[in-house]
C-alpha positions as CSV (number, residue, x, y, z in Angstrom):
1,M,130.8,69.3,133.4
2,R,127.4,69.7,135.0
3,L,127.5,73.6,134.1
4,L,128.3,72.7,130.5
5,T,125.4,70.2,130.3
6,T,123.1,72.9,131.8
7,I,124.2,75.5,129.3
8,I,123.7,73.0,126.4
9,F,120.2,71.9,127.5
10,S,119.3,75.7,128.0
11,L,120.5,76.6,124.5
12,A,118.6,73.6,123.0
13,L,115.5,74.6,125.0
14,F,115.8,78.1,123.9
15,A,116.3,77.1,120.2
16,C,113.2,75.1,120.3
17,S,111.0,77.8,121.9
18,S,112.2,80.5,119.5
19,T,111.4,78.8,116.2
20,T,108.6,80.7,114.6
21,K,106.0,79.2,112.5
22,E,105.9,80.5,108.9
23,N,102.5,82.0,107.7
24,H,100.9,80.7,104.5
25,Y,98.7,82.9,102.4
26,Y,95.7,81.7,100.2
27,S,93.8,83.5,97.5
28,L,90.4,82.6,96.1
29,N,91.2,84.2,92.7
30,L,94.8,84.4,91.5
31,T,93.7,84.1,87.9
32,H,91.7,86.5,85.9
33,E,88.8,84.5,84.4
34,F,86.7,87.4,83.0
35,D,85.3,86.7,79.5
36,D,85.5,90.0,77.8
37,K,82.1,89.7,76.1
38,N,80.2,92.6,74.6
39,T,78.5,94.4,77.7
40,Q,76.5,96.8,75.5
41,D,72.7,96.4,75.7
42,K,73.0,94.3,79.0
43,K,71.3,95.1,82.2
44,I,73.8,96.1,84.9
45,I,73.5,94.6,88.3
46,I,75.5,96.1,91.1
47,I,77.0,93.6,93.6
48,K,76.6,95.4,97.0
49,R,79.1,94.8,99.8
50,I,78.9,91.1,100.9
51,Q,77.9,90.5,104.5
52,L,80.0,87.8,106.2
53,A,79.1,86.0,109.5
54,P,81.4,87.7,112.2
55,F,83.6,84.6,112.6
56,L,84.5,84.9,108.9
57,N,85.8,88.5,109.2
58,G,89.2,87.4,110.5
59,Q,92.3,86.9,108.3
60,G,92.6,83.1,109.3
61,L,90.9,80.2,107.4
62,V,88.2,78.7,109.4
63,M,87.3,75.1,110.5
64,Q,84.4,73.8,112.3
65,L,85.0,71.1,114.9
66,G,81.9,69.1,115.8
67,K,78.6,70.9,115.8
68,H,79.5,73.9,117.9
69,Q,83.2,74.9,117.8
70,I,84.8,77.2,115.3
71,V,88.7,77.4,115.0
72,T,90.5,80.2,113.1
73,A,93.9,79.1,111.7
74,S,96.8,81.3,113.2
75,H,99.3,80.6,110.2
76,H,97.1,79.8,107.3
77,L,95.5,83.2,106.2
78,W,93.6,84.8,103.4
79,A,95.8,86.9,101.2
80,E,93.1,89.7,101.1
81,P,90.0,90.2,103.1
82,L,87.6,87.4,102.4
83,E,84.7,89.8,101.6
84,Q,86.8,91.4,98.8
85,A,88.1,88.2,97.5
86,L,84.5,86.7,97.3
87,G,83.3,89.8,95.7
88,K,85.8,89.7,92.9
89,L,85.5,86.1,92.3
90,L,81.7,86.1,92.3
91,Q,81.7,89.0,89.9
92,Q,83.9,86.9,87.4
93,R,81.9,83.9,87.7
94,L,78.6,85.9,87.2
95,N,79.8,87.8,84.3
96,N,80.9,84.5,82.7
97,S,77.7,82.7,83.3
98,C,74.7,85.2,83.2
99,M,74.4,86.2,79.6
100,D,71.9,89.0,79.7
101,Y,73.5,90.9,82.6
102,T,76.8,92.6,83.5
103,F,77.8,92.6,87.1
104,E,79.8,95.4,88.6
105,T,81.0,95.8,92.2
106,A,79.6,99.0,93.9
107,T,83.1,100.3,94.5
108,H,83.9,100.2,90.8
109,Y,80.7,101.3,89.3
110,L,80.4,105.2,89.1
111,K,76.9,105.4,87.5
112,H,74.1,104.7,90.0
113,D,71.2,104.6,87.6
114,S,71.1,100.8,87.1
115,G,68.3,100.3,89.5
116,M,69.3,96.7,90.0
117,S,71.6,95.3,92.8
118,L,72.5,92.0,94.2
119,Q,73.0,91.5,98.1
120,L,74.7,88.4,99.5
121,E,75.0,87.2,103.1
122,I,77.5,84.3,103.8
123,D,76.8,82.4,107.0
124,K,79.3,79.5,106.4
125,F,82.4,79.4,104.2
126,H,84.7,76.9,105.9
127,A,85.9,73.4,106.2
128,T,84.7,70.8,108.8
129,D,86.5,68.1,110.7
130,E,84.4,65.6,108.7
131,S,86.4,66.3,105.5
132,T,83.9,68.7,103.8
133,I,83.7,72.3,103.0
134,E,80.4,74.0,104.0
135,V,79.1,77.1,102.3
136,A,75.7,78.7,103.1
137,G,74.0,81.9,103.1
138,R,71.3,83.9,101.0
139,F,71.0,86.3,98.2
140,W,68.4,88.6,96.8
141,V,68.1,91.0,93.9
142,L,66.7,94.5,94.5
143,E,65.1,96.5,91.7
144,D,64.7,100.2,92.7
145,S,65.4,99.3,96.4
146,R,62.6,96.6,96.4
147,I,63.0,92.9,96.3
148,S,62.4,91.9,92.7
149,G,61.0,88.3,93.4
150,V,64.7,86.8,93.5
151,S,65.4,85.8,96.9
152,Q,67.0,82.5,97.9
153,R,68.9,80.6,100.5
154,F,71.7,78.3,99.4
155,S,73.7,75.7,101.1
156,L,76.5,73.8,99.5
157,S,78.7,71.0,100.8
158,K,81.6,69.3,98.9
159,D,83.8,66.5,100.1
160,L,87.5,67.1,100.6
161,K,89.4,64.3,98.9
162,Q,92.9,65.5,100.2
163,D,94.4,66.9,103.3
164,G,95.6,70.4,103.6
165,Y,94.3,74.1,103.4
166,L,95.3,74.4,99.6
167,H,92.8,71.8,98.8
168,M,90.2,73.4,101.1
169,V,90.5,76.7,99.3
170,E,90.2,75.1,95.9
171,K,87.0,73.5,97.0
172,L,85.8,76.8,98.4
173,N,86.6,78.4,95.0
174,Q,84.5,75.7,93.2
175,A,81.6,76.4,95.6
176,V,81.6,80.1,94.4
177,T,80.7,78.7,91.1
178,G,77.6,77.0,92.6
179,I,76.6,80.2,94.2
180,S,76.8,82.1,90.9
181,N,74.9,79.3,89.2
182,A,72.1,79.7,91.8
183,I,72.1,83.5,91.4
184,C,71.9,83.2,87.6
185,S,69.1,80.7,87.6
186,G,67.1,82.8,90.0
187,I,67.5,85.9,87.9
188,E,66.6,84.0,84.7
189,E,63.5,82.4,86.2
190,N,62.4,85.8,87.6
191,S,63.0,87.5,84.1
192,T,60.9,84.8,82.2
193,K,58.1,85.3,84.8
194,K,57.9,89.0,84.0
195,D,57.9,88.4,80.2
């Protein structure tokens, strides 16, 4: 009887330890939002490779605990590299909101005579243990390899009203709209100064 109890207990323990946790994948942009407006006679701005803080380069979603601890999720993962997902979504948002410009990614733009490019560094793109998401970084526009007067830091924070990674990704997606609005405003302000 004792042997049978030991075997059942061992099997139960083995069953508990062998269950694997399912991975969940998240995307910033599963929908195509590009407004197919006329791109003729518009200045082209090339979006250069987005530079992410090193802790954002992993596949897992990130959460900040307290002021000094960063945790990367093991089973809640980006469906594609964050740098690529941000580039695609930012391109869509910029093309929908900056009326006088067309934005192209450097990897998809074959003509290199535009002269204008957008560079972006992301320092924060994560949730916190205080039920917010934090997005921060800086961008600048170059004309003929020189800063054109458009250079700005940004910092956005949004409250999380629900628990869960899906809500976090939705709020991060919304924050990209804030970044694109800041970029468009900076470019338009600089353009009116030149005129």
